Backbone as JSON Lines, residues from 0, in Angstrom:
{"i":0,"aa":"M","n":[0.79,1.58,-26.62],"ca":[-0.31,2.0,-25.35],"c":[-1.29,3.01,-25.4]}
{"i":1,"aa":"T","n":[-1.41,3.59,-26.35],"ca":[-2.27,4.8,-26.81],"c":[-3.7,4.05,-26.69]}
{"i":2,"aa":"D","n":[-3.7,2.98,-27.16],"ca":[-4.87,2.56,-27.62],"c":[-5.82,1.43,-26.53]}
{"i":3,"aa":"I","n":[-4.85,1.49,-25.36],"ca":[-5.37,1.05,-24.04],"c":[-5.94,1.9,-22.98]}
{"i":4,"aa":"T","n":[-6.94,1.9,-22.59],"ca":[-7.42,3.0,-21.48],"c":[-7.73,2.15,-20.19]}
{"i":5,"aa":"V","n":[-7.66,2.73,-19.21],"ca":[-8.28,2.0,-17.5],"c":[-9.55,3.02,-17.14]}
{"i":6,"aa":"R","n":[-10.41,1.86,-16.81],"ca":[-11.8,2.18,-16.22],"c":[-12.54,1.81,-15.15]}
{"i":7,"aa":"P","n":[-13.26,2.39,-14.53],"ca":[-13.72,1.43,-13.48],"c":[-14.58,0.34,-14.06]}
{"i":8,"aa":"M","n":[-14.32,-0.91,-13.24],"ca":[-14.83,-2.1,-13.48],"c":[-16.42,-2.09,-13.2]}
{"i":9,"aa":"T","n":[-17.26,-2.4,-14.02],"ca":[-18.85,-2.8,-13.68],"c":[-19.06,-3.97,-14.12]}
{"i":10,"aa":"A","n":[-20.58,-4.23,-13.79],"ca":[-20.93,-5.55,-13.78],"c":[-21.0,-6.1,-15.33]}
{"i":11,"aa":"D","n":[-21.3,-5.25,-15.99],"ca":[-21.36,-5.85,-17.65],"c":[-19.97,-6.3,-17.98]}
{"i":12,"aa":"D","n":[-19.02,-6.01,-17.38],"ca":[-17.54,-6.62,-17.39],"c":[-17.31,-8.27,-16.7]}
{"i":13,"aa":"A","n":[-18.61,-8.6,-16.23],"ca":[-18.44,-10.04,-15.72],"c":[-18.1,-10.88,-16.37]}
{"i":14,"aa":"D","n":[-18.4,-11.24,-17.32],"ca":[-17.71,-12.31,-18.55],"c":[-16.66,-12.51,-18.85]}
{"i":15,"aa":"R","n":[-15.86,-11.02,-19.25],"ca":[-14.56,-10.94,-19.71],"c":[-13.85,-11.18,-18.43]}
{"i":16,"aa":"V","n":[-14.13,-10.3,-17.1],"ca":[-13.24,-10.31,-16.17],"c":[-13.23,-11.9,-15.57]}
{"i":17,"aa":"R","n":[-14.0,-12.52,-15.57],"ca":[-13.89,-14.1,-15.23],"c":[-13.51,-15.14,-16.12]}
{"i":18,"aa":"A","n":[-13.48,-14.65,-17.45],"ca":[-12.89,-15.39,-18.62],"c":[-11.33,-14.99,-18.26]}
{"i":19,"aa":"I","n":[-10.88,-14.01,-18.19],"ca":[-9.58,-13.68,-17.83],"c":[-8.91,-14.13,-16.5]}
{"i":20,"aa":"Y","n":[-9.64,-14.16,-15.45],"ca":[-9.46,-14.61,-14.33],"c":[-8.98,-16.22,-14.74]}
{"i":21,"aa":"Q","n":[-9.97,-16.57,-15.16],"ca":[-9.8,-18.37,-15.44],"c":[-8.61,-18.63,-16.18]}
{"i":22,"aa":"A","n":[-8.36,-17.86,-17.24],"ca":[-7.19,-17.98,-18.23],"c":[-5.98,-18.01,-17.33]}
{"i":23,"aa":"G","n":[-5.77,-17.13,-16.18],"ca":[-4.5,-17.06,-15.4],"c":[-4.57,-18.35,-14.54]}
{"i":24,"aa":"L","n":[-5.82,-18.52,-13.91],"ca":[-5.85,-19.99,-13.03],"c":[-5.51,-21.04,-13.95]}
{"i":25,"aa":"D","n":[-5.66,-21.07,-15.07],"ca":[-5.5,-22.23,-15.75],"c":[-3.92,-22.29,-16.32]}
{"i":26,"aa":"G","n":[-3.29,-20.96,-16.54],"ca":[-1.59,-21.26,-16.52],"c":[-0.89,-21.83,-15.46]}
{"i":27,"aa":"G","n":[-1.59,-21.95,-14.17],"ca":[-0.81,-22.77,-12.86],"c":[0.01,-21.88,-12.1]}
{"i":28,"aa":"D","n":[0.28,-20.65,-12.54],"ca":[1.0,-19.83,-11.55],"c":[0.73,-18.59,-11.07]}
{"i":29,"aa":"A","n":[-0.62,-18.52,-11.08],"ca":[-1.35,-17.28,-10.39],"c":[-1.91,-17.44,-9.36]}
{"i":30,"aa":"S","n":[-2.5,-18.44,-8.89],"ca":[-3.08,-18.5,-7.56],"c":[-3.58,-20.13,-7.16]}
{"i":31,"aa":"F","n":[-3.53,-20.35,-5.96],"ca":[-3.96,-21.65,-5.67],"c":[-5.56,-22.05,-6.12]}
{"i":32,"aa":"E","n":[-6.18,-21.0,-6.15],"ca":[-7.41,-21.28,-6.85],"c":[-7.18,-21.86,-8.37]}
{"i":33,"aa":"T","n":[-8.5,-22.84,-8.57],"ca":[-8.53,-23.56,-9.63],"c":[-9.89,-23.08,-10.58]}
{"i":34,"aa":"T","n":[-10.52,-22.5,-10.03],"ca":[-11.98,-22.12,-10.54],"c":[-12.32,-20.69,-10.55]}
{"i":35,"aa":"A","n":[-12.52,-19.73,-11.2],"ca":[-12.57,-18.12,-10.91],"c":[-14.07,-18.4,-10.63]}
{"i":36,"aa":"P","n":[-14.17,-17.14,-9.35],"ca":[-15.35,-17.63,-8.38],"c":[-16.7,-17.05,-9.3]}
{"i":37,"aa":"T","n":[-17.8,-17.02,-9.14],"ca":[-18.98,-16.51,-9.78],"c":[-18.82,-15.06,-9.67]}
{"i":38,"aa":"W","n":[-19.66,-14.38,-10.34],"ca":[-19.54,-12.9,-10.21],"c":[-20.12,-12.52,-8.91]}
{"i":39,"aa":"T","n":[-21.22,-13.15,-8.3],"ca":[-21.6,-12.81,-6.97],"c":[-20.44,-12.96,-5.88]}
{"i":40,"aa":"A","n":[-19.86,-14.23,-6.09],"ca":[-18.62,-13.91,-5.09],"c":[-17.61,-13.09,-5.38]}
{"i":41,"aa":"F","n":[-17.38,-13.03,-6.53],"ca":[-16.14,-11.85,-6.62],"c":[-16.7,-10.79,-6.37]}
{"i":42,"aa":"D","n":[-17.98,-10.29,-6.69],"ca":[-18.69,-8.77,-5.92],"c":[-18.15,-8.58,-4.53]}
{"i":43,"aa":"E","n":[-18.84,-9.69,-4.01],"ca":[-18.99,-9.71,-2.38],"c":[-17.6,-9.53,-1.96]}
{"i":44,"aa":"A","n":[-16.55,-10.29,-2.62],"ca":[-15.02,-9.93,-2.03],"c":[-14.15,-8.69,-2.41]}
{"i":45,"aa":"K","n":[-14.54,-8.13,-3.26],"ca":[-13.55,-7.08,-3.91],"c":[-14.49,-5.74,-3.06]}
{"i":46,"aa":"L","n":[-13.5,-4.6,-2.92],"ca":[-13.85,-3.55,-2.65],"c":[-14.36,-2.86,-3.75]}
{"i":47,"aa":"P","n":[-15.42,-2.33,-3.67],"ca":[-16.38,-1.75,-5.05],"c":[-15.12,-0.29,-5.5]}
{"i":48,"aa":"D","n":[-14.72,0.28,-4.71],"ca":[-13.92,1.51,-5.38],"c":[-12.6,1.35,-5.91]}
{"i":49,"aa":"H","n":[-12.51,0.0,-5.64],"ca":[-10.96,0.0,-6.59],"c":[-11.01,-1.55,-7.28]}
{"i":50,"aa":"R","n":[-11.94,-1.53,-8.24],"ca":[-11.93,-2.5,-9.08],"c":[-12.05,-1.58,-10.69]}
{"i":51,"aa":"I","n":[-10.74,-1.96,-11.47],"ca":[-10.71,-1.35,-12.38],"c":[-10.36,-2.26,-13.64]}
{"i":52,"aa":"V","n":[-10.69,-1.98,-14.68],"ca":[-10.15,-2.91,-15.95],"c":[-9.59,-1.95,-17.19]}
{"i":53,"aa":"A","n":[-8.53,-2.72,-17.84],"ca":[-8.09,-2.04,-18.92],"c":[-8.64,-2.79,-20.26]}
{"i":54,"aa":"V","n":[-8.75,-2.03,-21.14],"ca":[-9.77,-2.06,-22.15],"c":[-8.86,-1.62,-23.63]}
{"i":55,"aa":"D","n":[-9.22,-2.4,-24.73],"ca":[-8.54,-1.73,-25.88],"c":[-9.62,-0.59,-26.57]}
{"i":56,"aa":"A","n":[-8.91,-0.32,-27.7],"ca":[-9.86,0.31,-28.66],"c":[-11.19,0.14,-28.86]}
{"i":57,"aa":"D","n":[-11.62,-1.03,-28.85],"ca":[-12.98,-1.73,-29.13],"c":[-13.8,-1.8,-27.52]}
{"i":58,"aa":"D","n":[-13.16,-1.1,-26.57],"ca":[-13.8,-1.27,-25.28],"c":[-13.83,-2.83,-24.75]}
{"i":59,"aa":"T","n":[-13.02,-3.55,-25.08],"ca":[-12.87,-5.04,-25.17],"c":[-12.07,-4.95,-23.93]}
{"i":60,"aa":"V","n":[-12.29,-5.86,-22.61],"ca":[-11.48,-5.73,-21.39],"c":[-10.32,-6.88,-21.79]}
{"i":61,"aa":"I","n":[-9.37,-6.27,-21.41],"ca":[-7.79,-7.11,-21.75],"c":[-7.28,-7.56,-20.5]}
{"i":62,"aa":"G","n":[-7.71,-7.07,-19.34],"ca":[-6.73,-6.9,-18.04],"c":[-7.69,-6.36,-16.66]}
{"i":63,"aa":"W","n":[-7.72,-6.87,-15.78],"ca":[-8.55,-6.16,-14.57],"c":[-7.61,-6.19,-13.23]}
{"i":64,"aa":"A","n":[-7.83,-5.35,-12.24],"ca":[-7.46,-5.47,-11.05],"c":[-8.38,-4.89,-10.07]}
{"i":65,"aa":"A","n":[-8.28,-5.59,-8.8],"ca":[-9.31,-5.34,-7.8],"c":[-8.36,-5.31,-6.39]}
{"i":66,"aa":"V","n":[-9.25,-4.79,-5.44],"ca":[-8.58,-5.26,-3.98],"c":[-9.6,-5.91,-2.96]}
{"i":67,"aa":"S","n":[-9.09,-6.61,-2.15],"ca":[-9.96,-7.11,-1.04],"c":[-9.38,-6.59,0.19]}
{"i":68,"aa":"P","n":[-10.11,-6.33,1.19],"ca":[-9.6,-5.89,2.39],"c":[-8.95,-7.45,3.15]}
{"i":69,"aa":"T","n":[-7.87,-6.8,3.78],"ca":[-7.27,-7.94,4.51],"c":[-7.74,-8.56,5.97]}
{"i":70,"aa":"S","n":[-8.76,-7.62,6.55],"ca":[-9.17,-7.91,8.05],"c":[-10.5,-7.06,8.15]}
{"i":71,"aa":"S","n":[-11.4,-7.3,8.76],"ca":[-12.52,-6.87,9.26],"c":[-12.17,-5.55,10.45]}
{"i":72,"aa":"R","n":[-10.96,-5.65,11.25],"ca":[-10.76,-4.9,12.33],"c":[-10.49,-3.26,11.6]}
{"i":73,"aa":"A","n":[-11.01,-2.46,12.27],"ca":[-10.86,-1.08,12.12],"c":[-9.23,-0.58,11.72]}
{"i":74,"aa":"V","n":[-8.4,-1.4,12.56],"ca":[-6.95,-0.91,12.52],"c":[-6.38,-1.07,11.29]}
{"i":75,"aa":"Y","n":[-6.92,-1.99,10.44],"ca":[-6.35,-2.62,9.42],"c":[-7.18,-2.12,8.06]}
{"i":76,"aa":"A","n":[-7.84,-1.31,8.23],"ca":[-8.69,-0.63,7.25],"c":[-7.94,0.14,5.99]}
{"i":77,"aa":"G","n":[-6.68,0.33,6.38],"ca":[-5.89,0.65,5.33],"c":[-5.01,-0.31,4.66]}
{"i":78,"aa":"V","n":[-5.21,-1.29,4.99],"ca":[-4.4,-2.62,4.3],"c":[-5.47,-3.41,3.51]}
{"i":79,"aa":"V","n":[-5.03,-3.52,2.06],"ca":[-5.7,-4.46,0.91],"c":[-4.7,-5.23,0.64]}
{"i":80,"aa":"E","n":[-5.4,-6.36,-0.09],"ca":[-4.57,-7.3,-0.95],"c":[-5.26,-7.27,-2.32]}
{"i":81,"aa":"H","n":[-4.24,-7.22,-3.27],"ca":[-4.85,-6.93,-4.55],"c":[-4.73,-8.2,-5.72]}
{"i":82,"aa":"S","n":[-5.19,-7.88,-6.84],"ca":[-5.38,-9.3,-7.69],"c":[-4.67,-8.47,-8.9]}
{"i":83,"aa":"V","n":[-4.0,-8.9,-10.1],"ca":[-4.08,-8.32,-11.32],"c":[-3.83,-9.25,-12.37]}
{"i":84,"aa":"Y","n":[-4.73,-9.63,-13.44],"ca":[-4.85,-10.68,-14.25],"c":[-4.93,-9.73,-15.66]}
{"i":85,"aa":"I","n":[-4.29,-10.41,-16.69],"ca":[-4.06,-9.75,-17.96],"c":[-4.67,-10.94,-18.73]}
{"i":86,"aa":"D","n":[-5.53,-10.7,-19.94],"ca":[-5.82,-11.54,-20.93],"c":[-4.43,-12.17,-21.54]}
{"i":87,"aa":"P","n":[-4.11,-13.35,-21.77],"ca":[-2.99,-13.89,-22.39],"c":[-2.39,-13.2,-23.77]}
{"i":88,"aa":"A","n":[-3.79,-12.85,-24.61],"ca":[-3.0,-12.43,-25.7],"c":[-2.71,-10.96,-25.64]}
{"i":89,"aa":"A","n":[-2.96,-10.29,-24.46],"ca":[-2.63,-8.85,-24.17],"c":[-1.13,-8.78,-23.27]}
{"i":90,"aa":"R","n":[-0.84,-10.15,-22.89],"ca":[0.75,-9.81,-22.36],"c":[1.57,-9.4,-22.94]}
{"i":91,"aa":"G","n":[2.61,-8.66,-22.17],"ca":[4.03,-8.12,-22.65],"c":[3.63,-6.61,-23.22]}
{"i":92,"aa":"R","n":[2.39,-6.2,-23.07],"ca":[2.16,-4.9,-23.63],"c":[2.15,-3.75,-22.68]}
{"i":93,"aa":"G","n":[2.41,-4.02,-21.49],"ca":[2.12,-2.84,-20.43],"c":[1.01,-2.75,-19.74]}
{"i":94,"aa":"V","n":[0.12,-3.85,-20.03],"ca":[-1.63,-3.72,-19.39],"c":[-1.2,-3.91,-17.88]}
{"i":95,"aa":"A","n":[-0.65,-4.48,-17.43],"ca":[-0.57,-4.71,-15.91],"c":[0.38,-3.43,-15.19]}
{"i":96,"aa":"R","n":[1.3,-3.03,-15.92],"ca":[1.93,-1.8,-15.33],"c":[0.83,-0.81,-15.14]}
{"i":97,"aa":"L","n":[0.04,-0.63,-16.15],"ca":[-1.17,0.62,-16.37],"c":[-2.01,0.31,-15.17]}
{"i":98,"aa":"L","n":[-2.49,-1.18,-15.16],"ca":[-3.57,-1.19,-14.21],"c":[-2.92,-0.92,-12.7]}
{"i":99,"aa":"L","n":[-2.05,-1.68,-12.37],"ca":[-1.07,-1.26,-10.93],"c":[-1.28,0.13,-10.61]}
{"i":100,"aa":"D","n":[-0.37,0.81,-11.66],"ca":[-0.53,2.44,-11.58],"c":[-1.73,2.83,-11.07]}
{"i":101,"aa":"A","n":[-2.87,2.54,-12.02],"ca":[-4.08,3.15,-11.49],"c":[-4.67,2.83,-9.99]}
{"i":102,"aa":"L","n":[-4.19,1.37,-9.7],"ca":[-4.68,1.07,-8.4],"c":[-4.22,1.55,-7.59]}
{"i":103,"aa":"I","n":[-2.75,1.88,-7.64],"ca":[-1.77,2.65,-6.51],"c":[-2.54,4.09,-6.36]}
{"i":104,"aa":"T","n":[-2.8,4.63,-7.29],"ca":[-3.67,6.3,-7.38],"c":[-4.79,5.95,-6.57]}
{"i":105,"aa":"S","n":[-5.8,5.01,-6.98],"ca":[-7.14,4.93,-6.44],"c":[-6.79,4.73,-4.98]}
{"i":106,"aa":"T","n":[-6.22,3.57,-4.81],"ca":[-6.22,3.54,-3.21],"c":[-5.34,4.47,-2.42]}
{"i":107,"aa":"E","n":[-4.59,4.87,-2.76],"ca":[-3.8,6.16,-2.04],"c":[-4.93,7.53,-1.86]}
{"i":108,"aa":"A","n":[-5.54,7.62,-2.92],"ca":[-6.58,8.92,-2.77],"c":[-7.74,8.21,-1.71]}
{"i":109,"aa":"A","n":[-7.8,6.84,-1.34],"ca":[-8.89,6.66,-0.55],"c":[-8.09,6.48,0.93]}
{"i":110,"aa":"G","n":[-6.79,6.72,1.06],"ca":[-6.09,6.58,2.3],"c":[-5.58,5.48,2.8]}
{"i":111,"aa":"I","n":[-5.72,4.08,1.64],"ca":[-5.0,3.16,1.98],"c":[-3.3,3.14,1.8]}
{"i":112,"aa":"W","n":[-2.8,2.64,2.85],"ca":[-1.44,2.99,3.1],"c":[-0.51,1.64,2.54]}
{"i":113,"aa":"T","n":[-1.19,0.39,2.43],"ca":[-0.62,-0.98,2.24],"c":[-1.17,-1.42,1.29]}
{"i":114,"aa":"I","n":[-0.69,-1.95,0.31],"ca":[-1.02,-2.89,-0.52],"c":[-0.18,-4.26,-0.4]}
{"i":115,"aa":"Q","n":[-0.85,-5.26,-0.39],"ca":[-0.07,-6.61,-0.2],"c":[-0.38,-7.59,-1.37]}
{"i":116,"aa":"C","n":[0.32,-8.63,-1.34],"ca":[-0.16,-9.95,-2.36],"c":[0.75,-11.2,-2.22]}
{"i":117,"aa":"G","n":[0.33,-12.09,-2.54],"ca":[1.36,-13.18,-2.61],"c":[1.63,-13.74,-3.93]}
{"i":118,"aa":"V","n":[2.77,-14.28,-4.05],"ca":[2.8,-14.56,-5.75],"c":[3.93,-15.72,-5.73]}
{"i":119,"aa":"F","n":[3.37,-16.89,-6.33],"ca":[4.5,-17.89,-6.58],"c":[5.64,-17.62,-7.02]}
{"i":120,"aa":"P","n":[6.93,-18.15,-6.84],"ca":[8.09,-17.64,-7.08],"c":[8.37,-18.01,-8.49]}
{"i":121,"aa":"E","n":[7.51,-18.69,-9.02],"ca":[7.72,-19.38,-10.65],"c":[7.42,-18.46,-11.15]}
{"i":122,"aa":"N","n":[6.46,-17.02,-10.69],"ca":[5.84,-16.16,-11.65],"c":[6.85,-14.8,-11.65]}
{"i":123,"aa":"T","n":[7.79,-15.29,-12.43],"ca":[9.42,-14.05,-12.28],"c":[8.54,-12.82,-12.88]}
{"i":124,"aa":"A","n":[7.63,-12.83,-13.61],"ca":[7.17,-11.89,-14.7],"c":[6.29,-10.89,-13.64]}
{"i":125,"aa":"S","n":[5.56,-11.45,-12.68],"ca":[4.99,-10.37,-11.71],"c":[5.83,-10.14,-10.66]}
{"i":126,"aa":"L","n":[6.72,-10.78,-10.09],"ca":[7.54,-10.56,-9.21],"c":[8.44,-9.38,-9.87]}
{"i":127,"aa":"A","n":[8.93,-9.23,-11.2],"ca":[9.48,-8.02,-11.72],"c":[8.72,-7.01,-11.52]}
{"i":128,"aa":"L","n":[7.34,-6.96,-12.09],"ca":[6.57,-6.11,-12.27],"c":[6.2,-5.26,-10.99]}
{"i":129,"aa":"H","n":[5.83,-6.05,-9.71],"ca":[5.55,-5.38,-8.83],"c":[6.84,-4.75,-8.32]}
{"i":130,"aa":"E","n":[8.32,-5.36,-7.95],"ca":[9.21,-4.84,-8.01],"c":[9.52,-3.23,-8.39]}
{"i":131,"aa":"R","n":[9.1,-3.15,-9.72],"ca":[9.08,-1.86,-10.8],"c":[8.1,-0.85,-10.03]}
{"i":132,"aa":"V","n":[7.02,-1.4,-9.34],"ca":[6.17,-0.13,-9.08],"c":[6.34,-0.13,-7.68]}
{"i":133,"aa":"G","n":[7.12,-0.55,-7.04],"ca":[7.47,-0.39,-5.68],"c":[7.13,-1.18,-4.52]}
{"i":134,"aa":"F","n":[6.7,-2.39,-4.88],"ca":[6.32,-3.62,-3.73],"c":[7.85,-4.02,-3.54]}
{"i":135,"aa":"R","n":[7.81,-4.5,-2.14],"ca":[9.28,-5.27,-2.01],"c":[8.84,-6.35,-1.22]}
{"i":136,"aa":"V","n":[9.94,-7.44,-1.08],"ca":[9.43,-8.82,-0.89],"c":[9.73,-8.49,0.79]}
{"i":137,"aa":"I","n":[8.56,-8.9,1.46],"ca":[8.54,-9.45,2.75],"c":[9.24,-10.67,3.53]}
{"i":138,"aa":"G","n":[8.74,-11.77,2.59],"ca":[9.65,-12.99,2.87],"c":[8.97,-14.06,2.16]}
{"i":139,"aa":"T","n":[9.14,-15.26,2.14],"ca":[8.48,-16.29,1.52],"c":[7.74,-17.38,2.36]}
{"i":140,"aa":"R","n":[6.6,-17.56,2.03],"ca":[5.93,-18.83,3.11],"c":[6.68,-19.94,2.31]}
{"i":141,"aa":"E","n":[7.21,-20.81,3.09],"ca":[7.28,-22.13,2.14],"c":[6.37,-23.59,2.39]}
{"i":142,"aa":"R","n":[6.02,-23.97,1.36],"ca":[5.53,-25.03,1.36],"c":[3.96,-24.74,2.14]}
{"i":143,"aa":"V","n":[3.41,-23.64,1.48],"ca":[2.3,-23.14,2.65],"c":[0.82,-23.66,2.2]}
{"i":144,"aa":"G","n":[0.61,-24.3,0.55],"ca":[-0.26,-24.88,0.38],"c":[-0.37,-25.97,-0.88]}
{"i":145,"aa":"R","n":[-1.07,-26.74,-0.81],"ca":[-0.69,-27.92,-2.14],"c":[-1.37,-27.28,-3.33]}
{"i":146,"aa":"H","n":[-0.89,-27.59,-4.5],"ca":[-1.8,-27.0,-5.82],"c":[-1.22,-27.97,-6.57]}
{"i":147,"aa":"Y","n":[-2.35,-28.46,-7.34],"ca":[-2.25,-29.61,-8.22],"c":[-1.21,-30.57,-7.74]}
{"i":148,"aa":"G","n":[-1.25,-31.02,-6.54],"ca":[-0.67,-32.34,-5.98],"c":[0.61,-32.18,-5.32]}
{"i":149,"aa":"R","n":[0.93,-30.76,-5.43],"ca":[2.59,-30.29,-5.28],"c":[2.76,-29.11,-4.47]}
{"i":150,"aa":"W","n":[3.44,-29.29,-3.32],"ca":[3.37,-28.11,-2.39],"c":[4.02,-26.81,-2.95]}
{"i":151,"aa":"R","n":[3.26,-25.87,-2.74],"ca":[3.94,-24.35,-3.45],"c":[4.42,-23.33,-2.25]}
{"i":152,"aa":"D","n":[5.51,-22.63,-2.77],"ca":[5.81,-21.44,-1.96],"c":[5.13,-20.21,-2.22]}
{"i":153,"aa":"V","n":[5.08,-19.49,-1.47],"ca":[4.62,-18.01,-1.79],"c":[5.16,-16.86,-1.35]}
{"i":154,"aa":"V","n":[5.91,-16.0,-2.17],"ca":[6.41,-14.98,-1.85],"c":[5.5,-13.55,-1.35]}
{"i":155,"aa":"L","n":[5.43,-13.4,-0.38],"ca":[4.94,-12.08,0.33],"c":[5.27,-10.83,-0.24]}
{"i":156,"aa":"L","n":[4.7,-9.75,-0.82],"ca":[4.88,-8.61,-0.9],"c":[4.37,-7.58,-0.9]}
{"i":157,"aa":"E","n":[4.62,-6.18,-0.32],"ca":[3.77,-5.27,-0.14],"c":[4.57,-3.82,-0.6]}
{"i":158,"aa":"R","n":[3.78,-2.88,-0.72],"ca":[3.77,-1.84,-0.97],"c":[3.21,-0.79,-0.11]}
{"i":159,"aa":"R","n":[4.13,0.07,0.56],"ca":[3.61,0.82,1.6],"c":[3.76,2.25,0.9]}
{"i":160,"aa":"S","n":[2.78,3.16,0.91],"ca":[2.66,4.3,0.16],"c":[3.5,5.57,1.09]}
{"i":161,"aa":"P","n":[4.15,6.35,0.21],"ca":[5.2,7.22,0.65],"c":[4.24,8.45,0.77]}
{"i":162,"aa":"V","n":[3.17,8.17,0.83],"ca":[2.34,9.78,0.95],"c":[1.07,9.41,1.94]}
{"i":163,"aa":"I","n":[0.88,8.38,2.2],"ca":[-0.25,8.09,3.31],"c":[0.65,7.93,4.75]}
């Protein structure tokens, strides 16, 4: 892990971020989405202060994490939904844990008290990782959407900050 660092995401990372995003989508258990958004759409949807990338010793992006607001209502300003995606070649090296730890630090420093996400139940690695960093299962939305012609459940998770 000493060869992996985390830094803020920049527009120069767009191609690698989108390629990693698409690889996750192509795997079939990351999202209902099937195509990574354009950089413009990504940029508009994600909060700029909480976009990070993990890079290897050559400064090649091998993973990313970012958050989106869950609502435009002021009362929910401290609640975000996050995404984390890892290059398939870098999985199993602790990159996602490194990114989530950094994302938690970033959001807590900004006064964000809840990070939430939805994970397909088949994505057991993601569910286990989220549990290790303090997320808890809220419930399961059964058959909430169709994905590649079949109905999919989504496990809802949240992490409430113990310091906010």
